[in-house]
C-alpha positions as CSV (number, residue, x, y, z in Angstrom):
1,M,-17.0,14.3,4.2
2,K,-14.5,15.1,6.9
3,P,-12.2,18.1,6.6
4,I,-8.7,17.2,5.4
5,H,-7.2,18.0,8.8
6,E,-9.4,15.3,10.3
7,Q,-8.7,12.7,7.6
8,R,-6.0,10.0,8.0
9,L,-3.7,8.1,5.7
10,A,-4.6,4.4,5.1
11,W,-1.5,2.2,4.6
12,A,-2.0,-1.4,3.4
13,I,0.7,-4.1,3.5
14,T,0.5,-7.3,1.5
15,G,2.5,-10.5,1.9
16,S,5.8,-9.4,0.5
17,G,9.1,-9.1,2.2
18,H,10.5,-7.0,-0.7
19,Y,11.6,-3.7,1.0
20,L,9.2,-4.5,3.9
21,R,11.7,-3.1,6.4
22,E,12.0,0.2,4.5
23,C,8.3,0.5,4.2
24,I,7.8,0.0,7.9
25,D,10.5,2.6,8.6
26,I,8.6,5.1,6.4
27,L,5.3,4.1,8.0
28,N,6.7,4.6,11.5
29,T,7.6,8.3,10.7
30,L,4.1,9.2,9.8
31,D,1.3,10.5,11.9
32,Q,-2.4,9.8,11.7
33,V,-2.1,6.5,9.9
34,D,-4.3,3.4,10.0
35,L,-2.7,0.1,9.0
36,F,-4.5,-2.5,6.9
37,L,-3.0,-6.0,6.8
38,S,-3.7,-8.7,4.4
39,K,-3.7,-12.2,5.9
40,A,-0.3,-12.8,4.3
41,A,1.0,-9.5,5.6
42,A,0.1,-10.4,9.2
43,E,2.1,-13.6,8.8
44,I,5.1,-12.0,7.1
45,L,5.4,-9.3,9.7
46,K,5.8,-11.9,12.3
47,Q,8.1,-14.0,10.1
48,Y,10.4,-11.1,9.5
49,G,10.2,-9.8,13.0
50,Y,9.4,-6.2,12.0
51,E,7.3,-3.9,14.3
52,H,5.2,-1.0,13.4
53,H,4.1,1.8,15.7
54,V,0.6,2.4,14.4
55,G,-2.4,2.7,16.7
56,R,-5.2,1.4,14.5
57,V,-4.7,-1.9,12.7
58,Y,-7.3,-3.7,10.6
59,Q,-6.7,-7.3,9.6
60,D,-8.3,-9.2,6.9
61,K,-10.6,-11.3,9.0
62,T,-14.1,-10.7,7.6
63,A,-15.5,-11.8,4.3
64,S,-17.1,-8.4,3.6
65,S,-14.0,-6.3,4.6
66,V,-16.0,-4.1,7.0
67,P,-13.3,-1.4,7.4
68,V,-13.9,-0.3,3.8
69,E,-17.0,1.6,4.9
70,L,-14.6,4.2,6.4
71,F,-14.0,5.4,2.9
72,Y,-17.6,6.3,2.5
73,H,-17.4,8.5,5.7
74,G,-14.4,10.4,4.3
75,A,-12.0,9.0,6.9
76,Y,-8.9,8.9,4.5
77,H,-7.1,11.4,2.3
78,T,-4.7,8.9,0.8
79,V,-4.1,5.2,0.4
80,V,-0.6,3.7,0.3
81,V,-0.2,0.1,-0.6
82,A,3.4,-0.8,0.2
83,P,4.8,-3.3,-0.5
84,A,2.3,-4.6,-3.1
85,T,2.8,-8.2,-4.3
86,S,2.5,-9.0,-8.0
87,N,-0.7,-10.9,-7.0
88,T,-2.2,-7.8,-5.4
89,V,-1.2,-5.6,-8.4
90,A,-2.8,-8.1,-10.8
91,K,-6.0,-8.0,-8.8
92,M,-6.0,-4.2,-8.7
93,V,-5.4,-4.0,-12.5
94,Y,-8.3,-6.4,-13.3
95,G,-10.7,-5.0,-10.7
96,I,-10.7,-8.0,-8.4
97,S,-11.4,-6.9,-4.8
98,D,-11.6,-10.1,-2.9
99,N,-9.6,-9.2,0.2
100,L,-9.0,-6.3,2.5
101,V,-6.2,-4.7,0.6
102,T,-7.8,-5.0,-2.9
103,N,-11.1,-3.8,-1.4
104,I,-9.4,-0.7,0.0
105,F,-7.8,0.1,-3.3
106,A,-11.2,-0.4,-5.1
107,Q,-13.1,1.8,-2.6
108,A,-10.4,4.5,-2.7
109,G,-10.9,4.6,-6.5
110,K,-14.7,4.8,-6.1
111,C,-14.4,7.5,-3.6
112,R,-11.7,9.4,-5.5
113,V,-9.1,9.0,-2.8
114,P,-5.6,9.1,-4.3
115,S,-3.5,5.9,-4.0
116,I,0.2,5.4,-4.0
117,V,1.3,1.8,-4.7
118,F,4.9,0.5,-4.3
119,A,4.8,-2.5,-6.6
120,C,7.4,-5.1,-5.8
121,D,8.0,-6.3,-9.3
122,T,9.2,-3.2,-11.2
123,E,12.4,-4.4,-12.9
124,P,13.4,-7.6,-14.8
125,E,15.9,-8.5,-12.1
126,L,15.7,-7.5,-8.4
127,E,17.4,-8.3,-5.1
128,S,14.9,-8.8,-2.3
129,E,15.2,-9.5,1.3
130,A,14.1,-13.0,2.5
131,P,13.4,-13.8,6.1
132,R,16.4,-13.6,8.5
133,E,18.1,-10.9,6.5
134,H,19.0,-13.2,3.6
135,M,19.1,-11.5,0.1
136,V,17.8,-13.3,-2.9
137,K,17.6,-12.6,-6.7
138,V,14.1,-12.3,-8.1
139,Y,13.1,-12.3,-11.7
140,P,9.6,-10.9,-12.2
141,R,7.6,-12.4,-15.0
142,R,6.6,-10.4,-18.1
143,I,3.0,-10.3,-16.9
144,D,4.0,-8.9,-13.5
145,L,5.9,-6.0,-15.3
146,E,3.0,-5.5,-17.7
147,N,0.5,-5.3,-14.8
148,M,2.6,-2.7,-13.1
149,E,2.7,-0.6,-16.3
150,K,-1.1,-0.9,-16.6
151,L,-1.5,0.2,-13.0
152,K,0.4,3.4,-13.8
153,T,-2.5,4.4,-16.2
154,F,-5.1,4.4,-13.4
155,D,-6.7,7.7,-12.4
156,D,-5.5,9.1,-9.0
157,T,-2.9,6.3,-8.7
158,T,0.9,6.8,-8.4
159,V,3.1,3.8,-8.8
160,A,6.5,3.9,-7.1
161,G,9.2,1.7,-8.5
162,D,11.6,2.0,-5.5
163,I,11.7,3.2,-2.0
164,A,13.0,6.7,-3.0
165,Q,10.0,7.1,-5.3
166,L,7.6,5.9,-2.6
167,Q,9.1,8.3,0.0
168,A,8.9,11.2,-2.6
169,A,5.3,10.4,-3.6
170,I,4.2,10.3,0.1
171,Q,6.0,13.6,0.9
172,T,4.6,15.2,-2.2
173,R,1.0,14.2,-1.3
174,L,1.4,15.3,2.3
175,A,2.8,18.6,1.2
176,W,-0.1,19.1,-1.2
177,L,-2.5,18.4,1.7
178,R,-0.8,20.9,4.0
179,D,-0.9,23.6,1.3
180,F,-4.5,22.8,0.4
181,S,-5.8,22.9,4.0
182,S,-4.0,26.2,4.8
């Protein structure tokens, strides 16, 4: 296991445009971050035209999700999944790890690495940014809201319902790590 000061933050993006710009803005303020992109995330970043400033990027291109082995070497202190689509949240809740992002979440849990998830579908009615800066109304299904509530019960998992909660959860975790390592 690596010492905390040598560990990194693993940030995973799924295929949602919901607060994607704000998530990228937060991501770009952080140091020592590896970025994990689902296939849909790689597409949506191009579609929205957003750029990140992260050095190491892993894309979902292998059937076995090879980058998850980094968790067994203690490379990460925290996993952030933001934004997380309702599909990804459902897979997390039901233990399906069939892509890079859900594999990372599963491996983080197995290795007791805390996770912070910004679930897109947190309220019965939301405004979300579509491509080309167009805002749309979104009405999450009951099952989406129920899965988000179930995810809140997972050990070592913090679910953020909005950008302010995401930012606060990340800052709280980083502050704890600084205090722990000093």
